N, C-alpha and C positions, 0 to 999 in steps of 0.2 A: 341460369343463362349460360354459365361456363360448361355445365353438363351437356347441354344441347350442342354447344360449339364443339366439345370434345367428341360427341357422338357423330356429328356431321363430319368432322375431320377424319375420324376413323373410317367412316363409310367411304369418303372420297379417296382416302389412301388405299382402301381395299379395292375399289373400282379401278384405280390407276394401276395397282399391282396386277390385277387380273388381265387388264388390257395389254400390259407390257410383258406379261409372262412369256409368250412364245418368242418375242424378240430377245429376251434374256436367255432362254433355253436354246435357241437356234445355234449359237456358236459352240455349244457342247455336243451338238449332233442332232439330226432329225429325229432320232429315236426318242429323246426326251419330250419333244413337241408332240410326237405321236402318242406318248403316254398321257400327256395333257388332253389330247383329242379324245382318246378312249375314256378318260375319266369323265369328260363332259357327257359322253354318250351314256355312261352309267348313271350320271346325275339325272338325266332325263328319264331313264328307266326307273330309278328309285322314286322320283317324284310322281310318276304315273302309278306305280304300285302303292305309294303312300295314300293316294286317293281311295284305293280299295281297302288297304289294311289299316292305315292310320286314321282316316276319316270315318269310313263306314264300318270298320272292325271286321272285315271279311278276310280270313286268311287264305290267300291265293298262292298256291305253290306251282301253278301252271302258267305264270305270267309270261314265261319265255315263248309260249305259243304265239302270242300277238306280236312279239318281237320277230319271230321267224316269218310270220305272215307278211309283215311289212317288208322285210328284207327280200323274200322270194318274189313278192309282187313287183317290187322295184326292179329286181334282176330280170324277171321275165319280160317286162315292158321296155327295158332299155338294152338288153343284150340281144345278139343275133340268134339265140337258141330257138325261139318259136319259129322264126322264118326259115331256119335251117332244117327243122323237123316237120313242118306242116306246110305243104305246098299251097293251100288255099290262103294262108296268112301271107306267104311270100308273094302270092299274086296280088293281094290287096295292098301290100306295102313292099314294093320292089326294092326300095332303099333301106328297108328294115324299119322296125317300130320306132326305136329311139325316142320314146315318149318324153316330153319335157318334165322338169321337176314339179312345175305348178299343176301338173295333172297327176303324176305318180304319188306325190306326198299326200295330198288330200284324199286320193283314192285309197292309199294305204291306211290312213287314219279312219276312213269310213268303214272299210272292210274289217279292220281290227275291232272297231266299236261294235259292228254287227256280230262278229264272232264272240265278243265279250258278253253281249246280251244273250246270245244263244247258249253260252256256257252258264250264265246266271240263271236263266229261266228254270231249268230242272233242279237247280240246287238252292232255291230260295229258302226252303225250310231247314237247310243244313247250317250248322254253326261249328266253329272250333275245329276240332280234330277231324270230324267227318267231312267238313268242307275242304279241309287241307288235303285229305286223301283223294277226294274226287277230282279236285283241280290238279293235283299232282299227276293222276292218271291221264287227265285231259292233255297236259303238256307233253307227256310221253307219247300219247296217241298221235298228236300232230307231228312230232319228230319222226315217228315211224312211218306215217303217211308220206312225209317228204322223201324218206329213203326209198319207199316202195312204189312211188309214182313215176318210175322210170320204165315200167313195162306193164302191160303190152304197149302202152302209148307213153312215149318218153316226154314227160312234162317237166320234171325237176332235175333230171340227170342223176338221180339217186344219190348214192354216197360220194360220187365224184364231184358234185357241186356244180354251180354255174359261174362261168367266168366272163371276161370281156364285157363287164358292166360299164355303162357310160358314167362318167363323173358328172357332178352337178355343174351346170352352166348358169351363171347369174349375170345379166346385163352384158352378155357377150364374153364374159370372163370364164375360162375353163379352169375350174378349181383343181383339176387333175394335173395341171402343169404349172411350173413356177411363173410368177408374174414379176416383170421388171418395172419398178417404180423409181423414177429419178435416178436411173443408173444402178439401183440396188435390187437384187433378186430376192423376192419373197417366196419361200418354198411352198409347195402344195399343201403340206401338212399345216403350215401356218394359216393359209387361206381357209382351210377347213376348220381350224380352231375358232376363227372369228365367226364363221357360219354357225358352228355348234354353240358358241357362246351366245349368239343372238337367239337361237332356239331355246336354250336353257333359260335366258331372261324372259322370253315370252312364256315359257312353261311356268316359271315362278309367278309371273303376274297372274296367269290364269288360275293357278292353285290358290293364290292369296285371295282373289276375287271369289272363288268358290268357297274358301274356308269361311269368309265373312258374309256369305250370302245366306238366304233362307235355306237353300238346298244343303249348304255345308253344315249349318246348325242342325238340320234334320238328320243328316248322316251321323253327326256325333251323338245325337240323342239315340239313334238306333244302336250305335256302337256301345253306348253306356248301358242302355236298358231297352231292348227292342219291344218288350211287352208294354212298358210304360209309354214308349213312343207311339205304339199302335193305339193305346187307350186315349192319347191326346189328339187323335185324328190324323196322324202322319201316315201316308200311304207307304208303308215299308216295302211293299213289293216293287212298285215302280222306282222308288229311290234306290233300292239295292241294284236293280237292273241298270239304272243310270250310272251308279258308281262303277259297275263292271264295264259299261260302255266307255265312259270317260277315261278311266284308267287304261283300258286297252287301246284307245286311240293314241295315247302318248307312246305306248309300246310300238304301234304300227309306224308312227313317224320316225322313231328312233331306229327301227329296223331298216327303213328305207335309207336313212342317213349312213347306217353302218354298211349297207351294200354298196352305196356310192363311194364311200371312203375306202373300203377294202378293194373294191373291184372284183370281189369273188365272195360267194357264199356257199356253205356246205352244212349238212345237218349237225356235224360235231360242234358247231358254234352255238347250238341251241339245246344243250343237254340239260339234264336234271340239275347238275352241279351249277349251272348258270342261273337257274331259277332260285336255288337255295342262296346263292351269292347275292342276288338282288334283294331277297327278303332280309338277309343278314345286314345289308346296307341300311335298310329302313329301321330295323330294330337296333342296330349298333349306334346309329346316329340319334335316334329318338323318334318314335312313331308319332305322326300327327304334327310334327314341328318341322317346318320347311328348312330352316337353317341347319337343324340337326341332321336331317336326311341328306342335305347336300354335303355336309361334312363327313358323314358316314360313307357316302358313295365315293367321294374323293379319296378318302384314306384307304378303303378296301380295294379301290381300283389301282391306286398308285403303289400301295405297300408291296405287292409281289415284285414289282420292278426294282424297288429300293432294296428289298431283301436279296435280290439277285447279286448285288454288289457286296452283301454281307456273307451269304452262304458260300459264294464262290471261293473267297479266300480261306474260309473255314475248311472247305473240301480239300483245297490244295495243302493246307497245313496239316491235315490229318491223313494225307496220302490217299485220299479217296474213301476213307472209312465213313465219312458223313456224305450221304447221297443228297445232292441238291434238290432232286425231285421230291424227296421225302421231307427234308428240312424246311423248305419254304412253306408248304401248307401247315406243317407242324407249328412253326413259329407264328403264323397268322392265327391258327386256332388258339394257341396259348394266349396271344394278345387279346383275342375276343373274350376268352373265358375270364381273364383277369379284369378286363374292362366291365364285363357284365356283373362280376362279383362286386366291383367297386361302385359302378353306376348302373344299377339294375334297370333304370328307365332310359338308358342310352347316354351317350356322351353329352348331348345338348338337348335335353327333353324340353317339352313345352313348360312355360312358367309355372302353371298350376301343379304339374307333375313334380317339377323341381322343388317347389315349396313343400309339397306333401312329403317328398323324400327327406327333405331337411328336417321336417318336424319329426319323422319317424326315427331319425338317427341322432336327434338332439339329446345329449346326456341329461339325466334328471339330477338336479342338485340336492333335492331332498323331498320328503313327503309332507304334504300339507294335510290338514284335517279332512279336506274333501277327498283326498286320495285313500283315506283309510277304508279298509274293507268293511268296517263297522259303521 
């Protein structure tokens, strides 16, 4: 009884801390609230990729393509770019497109899911490194398409990116502007924090329901042994396509939120490095375990900003001999290497993986007769 009470108390304390976090960070500057916002976006991306990598066991290094699709779709439907460059669109929408969020976000999720299944269809027989190489190339192809779709018809503005993107409006509240409540001003970054927190909560609920559903169990069977899963009558083809589609839809929603939050999107935000970072979050936290994935995403998203305040003084103390641009990724890489050597299944792996790891590392006190090679 006391254990249950302690667990519930810990959960309540954690929920309260998450709700109060932006209000605590706001006096230190909007920058730290923005870091929390970006961390929540990465949590959504990591949870989406976890469906593909952690549940279905499909190594996808091109996940950033769905992130980019959601961002650019939201940008095109809410910015004046299309009406400025296409007369027939301007004639149909003289006041501009300015599509509402309840249209753009579901549309971004649906288009990303469709693109995910289109990617999955020709790669169904690939596994491991081969699948990783193909998906990596797919992510780069999408990024290069975005760069080159500025001529002869200017759709994406190329490397210059798209700006003047509308913020999200909910119940008449413009999240792009501060909100005054009872004489107190709530910053725009704080408003977005609560929106992203609500989306993260919804994403976690969906992932939990999927994990404990028949579909989730079938995904894990495919991950563990695809041949055995097929022999048990599991339709591996359709389920792998579904995993690609569901995971991609989370990426599309996150991309739309990123575009609304930043007010600007450009191809450099969707590089290969971004894809590798999202995969690292899933592996670093613990593949297939939602709390571990959330922890890995938060740590790897916030760590660069924390290191900014560590590397800066080191650079000043060494009179510029230590380059901050080199030291920050170096320290992050060292932290990941040490963690992977210490916890090969991630910081917070699934309980069965943690138990197996503990058994493998438990010291043997002595040899019994059954251990004898004879």
